[in-house]
N, C-alpha and C positions, 0 to 999 in steps of 0.2 A: 266323270263320268255320274251319273244318276241311278239309281235303284229306288224303284218306291213299289208299295205291295198294291195289287188291285183288285183283291179277292173280293172285296165285300161291296156291294154299291149302298148307297145311300138309303134306308130303309125308315120311311115317318111313324113304322108302327113301335119302332125303337127310337123315339123322338133325340137326340140331343143336344138337350137343351143347356147342359153346360157348356158345349163346343159352341152352340150361337153365341153363348153369354162372353166367353171368351174372346171370341172374331169380334163381337161388337164393341166390347170393352178396349181392345187392342187398338181397333180404328180410331174411334170416339178419344183415345188419350193424346192419340197423334196427329188427328186433323184440330182438334180443339185447343189443346194443350202445347204439344210442341210444335206447332206451325207458327207462332212467336216467337220462339227462337230465333231464329234468321233474322227479322227486323231488329230484335231487342240488342242481336250482336252489333250489328250493321248500323244502329244507332250511337252505341256506347263508341265504336273505333272512331265514327265519324269526329263525334264529341272530343273524343282523346285527341287526335290530331289537330283539329283544328283549332283547340285550345293549346298546342306545342308541346304537351308534355312527354311527347315523343323524342324530341330533342333533347329534354332535359331529362330522362328517366332512360335512355339509351345506354348511355356511361354507365349508370349504376348499374344496369342490366348487364353489360359485357363483364366488368369485375364479378358481380355476382354468379357467371356462369365458369369463368375462371376458377373463383373460390369452390365450386363447386365438383369441379374437374369437369365440365358438362363443353371439353374444346372442340370436341366433333360437332357437336350443337351450333355453337357459337361461330364457328367456322360456316356453315350452312346460312346460320343469319347474317352475315357479313357478305356472303355472296348473295342473298336475296335483297338485301340494300345496296348492294352496286348494281343491281339490274332493276331496280327502282321498283321491286317489289315492296314494298314497306309492310303491305296490307297484313303479311302473313307474320309478321314479326310483329306486330301491333295488336293482331288474334292472339296468340301464345305468351305474349306478355302479360296481357289482362287477365288471362283464363288461369295464369299461373299462380295460384294462392300462396305457395311457398315464397314467391317473390315479391308478391304484395306485404306478406309478412316481414321479410327484411325491410321492406321499405318504409313501412311504417315505424320500425325501431331505429332506424337510421337516417330517415330521410333528412332530419334537423343540420346533420354532417354535411352533407350533401347540395340542399339548397340555401338559397339567401332567405331572411325571416318574411317579405314582403310574399315572395313567391309562395312557400311554403304555408303562410297563414291562407293563400288560397287556394291553393291545388288538394291541401289535407282534406276537406270536406267534401270537394268535388269527387277526388281519386276517391274516396270511403266510398260513397254513391255508386260511380260506374264500377266500382271492384263486387257490390253487393246485386248490383243489377247482374254483369257476369255469373254471378255464385247463384243466382236463380234461375238460371237455364236450366233446361229438364235433365240433361243428359250429367251435369254437373251437380244439379240438387238432388238427385235421383237415382242416377248411376253408380252402379257399383265400382269403387274407387280400391285397388287392395290394399294400397297404402293407410288409407282411412274406412277400413269395413267397418258397417253399423248393420245391427240385424235386420233394420228399416231395408235398407238398399238391398239385403238378401231377396227382398219380395218385390220392391219398385223398380229394378231394372227389368224386372221379366215383361213389363209393359211400354216399356218406351223401344222404340229403333232409329237405327241413325237417319233413314231415308225411305222414300217411298217404295225402293226395289226392294230393302230391308224387311218392310211390313210384309209386302207382297206374297217373297221367297216364302216367310214363317209360316205364314197364315196358308198357304196352298200345303206345307207340308201337312199344318197341323189339321186342317179341313181330310185331306185325304189319309191319315192314320186314326184322329181323334174319334168319329162318329162309330167308329167300329170297337174302337178300345170303351167307348162311356157306354157302349150297348153290351158289351160281354161285361163289363166290372160293375156297374151303374153309375150313377148320377154323382154321388156325393165322393164314393171312391177315386173317382176319374179324378176329381177337383183336388181333392189329397193328394194324386199321388203327382199329378200335372205339376203343382206349387213345390211341391218337396224336391222335385225333380229341377226344377229353375233355379232351388236354392242349392243343391250338390252341384249344380254347373257351374253357377257362380263361386261356389267355395273350390272347387277345382282348380278354373280361373285363376282366383286368386293365390291360392298356394303354386300355383308355376312362377309367379313372380308378388310376393309380400310387398315389392319395392317398390310397384308398380302404380302412377300415380293418373293412369289414363281409365278414365271411367269403360265399365264395361255394360251397355245396353242390349236389351234385346230377348225374346222369349225363347232365342237355340237350343239353351239346356234343357229348358222344358219341353220343346217341343220333337229333341233329340229322346228324350224320356217317352214320350209318347208315341216315337217309333221303334223304341225295344220292349216297348210295353205290347203293343200289337203282336212284335214276334215271340215275344214271350207267351203272348197270351194261346196265338196258333200251335206253340210249340213245334211238333214234329210231322203237325199236317202240312202237307202240301199245298202250298198255296201261289196263286198268280203273282210275279212280278213284271211289271215294267222298266223297261234299263234302255238308256241312252247311253253309248260312248262315241265320240264323235260322231264318224256317219254311221256307225250300228245303231238300231233301234229296234225293239222288238218287245216281246214277250216269254217267259220262263216259268217251268213251276218247280220249287225246292221245298224241302223242309223248311219252315220259319225259321229258327234257333241257329241252321248254318251261317242264316246271312249275318247275325247280330255281331258277331267276332271281326266280320269282314267290316262292318262299320265301325266299330271303337278302334280295330287297326289302320282306320283310313284317316282316323281322326289325330292318332296319336303320331302316324307316320306324316301326316299333312303339318302337325305342330314341329317336329323333330326337323323338318326340310324345306318347310316353307316359311321362313322367320320373316320376312317381307309380308306378308299377308294380315290385314287387319282380322281375318276371321280367328273366334274364339275357338278354338280347335279343343283347346281341354274345357272349355267350357261344354262344349258337345259332346267328350267323351264320359266327363263326371254326367250330363245326364241320361246319357245310354246304358251306364253301368247302375245309377241311382232305378232307372226306369224299370229295368229288369231284375233288378233286385225287390224292391219294392213286389212283383208281382210275383216272385216268387216266393217272397215269406208270405203274402195273404195266400199262395196256393198252398203250402205247407199247412196253414194255421187251421184255416177254413175254404174247402175244393168246393162248398155249396153257395160261396158267393157269385162264383164264374157262371154267366148264363151259356150252360154248354148245348142248348139249343139252337141258340142263335150260332155261337161257334161252331159246329158241326155242318150246320147247315150249306147246303151246296150253293154256290152262285149260276144263278142263270147267265146264260153267255148272250154278252153284248155282239149281236150281228157286224155290228162297224168294228170292234175290237178286232174279231176272229180276222175279218177283212183285211184290216191294217196289220195282225200279226203275218198271216199269208204274203203280205208286200212284202215288209221286211226281211223276211225269212228267206224270200227271192232275192232281197238285196245281200243279204249277208252269202248266199250263195252266189253271187254276179250273175245271176240272172236280170240283167237291166232291163233287157227288152220284156220278159214276161211279166215285172213288175211294174213296167212302163202302162203296160196295157192294164194291170190290174188297177192301178191308181185313174187310169183313164176312166174305166168302168165305173169306178167307185164317185170320182167327181159327177159323171153323167147320171147315176144312180140318184145320188144325196145333195149334189152342187159342190159349189168350189167353198172351200175356207183355208186358213192359214196354213197348218198341217200339209193337207193333200197338196196347197202350190208348192208347197215345200220341197215334199220331196219328189214332184214331177220335175221341178226347177235343179233339183242337183242330179236327176238322173239325164235330166236332156244335156245337162254340162258336161257330163260325161264325154257323149259325143260330139255336141257344139252342133246339132240340126241345125236345118231353118225353124224350129219351132222356139228355141232357146231362147233366141232376144223377145217372144211373144210371151213367152213363161216367165221373164224377168218382169217385163211390163206388167204381167197379172199380179205378181206379185207387189210391185211397187203403188199400186193402185185400189190393194186391198182396206178396208175402212175397219176402223173401230179394233184396233191390234191393243194388246197388254204391253209392258213396258218389254219381258223379254223377247216379244216378237217382233218389235220396233230395233232394239238391239241385232235380231238377226238380217231384218229389213235393211238395215243400215250397212252390213257386211254386202248385202244385194247391189246396193247401192254402190257402194265402190268397187265391187267387181267387173258393173258392166256402163262405162263410163257413154259407151257408146247408144245405149236408150236414154240417155239424160235429156235428148233436145225432142224426145219422140212421146214425154207427158205432155199432155194437156195443160191448161192453165188451172184448172180446179182441182183436177188429181198433184200436179205440182205443190199446189198451196196447203194441200190436206196432208201433202205426203212430209213438206217441210217443216210445218205444222209439228208432225207428231218428234219431225226429229231433234227439233230445240228442247225434249225430255232427256235426250243424251246427255251423258257425262262430257262427251266430246261432240259440241254443235257444229265440227267442222263439213258436215255433210248438210246440215240444216244452211249453212251459209251456202255452198254449192249451191242448192235448188233456190235458194233467194237470187242468187246474181245469175242464174238461168231464167227467171220470172224476169227479174231487167233487160236481160237480152231481148226476152220474147216481147218488152215493152208494157206490163203487163199492169191495166188499168184499174185493177178491184181494188177494193176499199180494205179488203183483208189484206192485201201487203203491208199495208201500215201496224196492224196488229203483230202480223209477221215480225216485221223489224223490232217491235216492241219486246216480241217472246225470245229474238236473239238478244237482246240487248239485257234482258234479266236474265239469260244463259250466261253470259259475259260476265255480269255482276257476281254471275254464283262462282264464278271461276277467278273473280278478283284481277280482271284485264280491264282495267277502268277506261284504256284508248277504244278498246273494239266495244264497249258498253257506250261509251259517247258518242261516239260513229253511227249506230244503228237506233241511238235515241234521236241524235239529229236527223237521220232518211225519217225514222218514223214520224218526226214532227214533220217535214216538208213533203211527205206523201198523205198527213192527214191533211195539209194547208192545200195543195193542190186539186184531192178530191171535194174540198169543201169550195173550193175555187168552181170547180165543173160543177157543182150545183147550183150556184148562184146564176 
């Protein structure tokens, strides 16, 4: 379930200078600094495997895990090796600083002198390269907590989806908080919320060696600040709960316990997730507390004129709210008429096309397949929208053959960004069935190879690299 406040619209009379700076820094850190992580790790893993270090170190690692009573993890690694998935084991071995420390102290007892003399300097260089990876060097590791990492982890992200999700919530709430409390106070409270989130995460398991990265704690603090700034004023929220989407008005502070409770509940009952729920909860509490202290010390620091000003309603937002209200009341025909009217008035976009598709899916009338095709041919989608589009593709195999070559290529290219590229593979195979002669097909194959490299599936990676080479050669012969 998602609930975000939409009470205020961006007003450049209260320019969010700090907010823009924070977004810029996060984006630049991700693309200019963190972008080198994957190639760096891949190079080290390739060198490590090619030099035969894995075969020599694996028996030592087995004994080390037994001594550490990590038998469950050892069983997982043995299964992975039996399945020829050595890449996962190699990656984990290289990233474990504790294992490398053990190796340095005990390598002479496990390796013969000739191998040791060649291995020792090379392995040290590999270790240093791995430790220089962004999330290891500057992430927050509870077992090795440093003051510096309390700040640096806030500007690192695990992947593009993590970055985009965090920046979305920062922008949605941040500009209003900055306008309400001032630039420098907003920056200080943002950073302190991130520090508090990091400490809460570390306190949940001081022995953890898994690095924490992300601005989630700080952004949770910003969300709490938004609610605390508006306090008991009834503000507008947007919500999305499975099929139900819409807007409601409620006193801001009533939502705060819901946010905190949701994170604590998820921490207790969603142990398999890699989301740092306690960092979120710690950031929420810190953000609300900081606003409360500022309010008690000096109420004049708040821009009450801005806080109390009423927002002029967005006509599209009001129309969407009416559509969602009709859906909630199961008035699907009325909702569909309103959607069609809004599309005719404002043009097609992903949100309207998705709502129309879901409404038509209920009755599966004559226009249902066309609504699926419309969705599958929309250009320039966000990562979240591509995920939803993937579901539409999987739900409607009967429309796959109805896509034209150009639309299929665009769709397949977008699907290669997904964590699971199975839909991209299906589109690629559909293009081969169509006997596509597009030069872009080789680019598509290259993207698929990169997707499977990400998944450490060397067999499929090699398959699509070979296809890309064949398609490129074919295109070159056609030009001669």
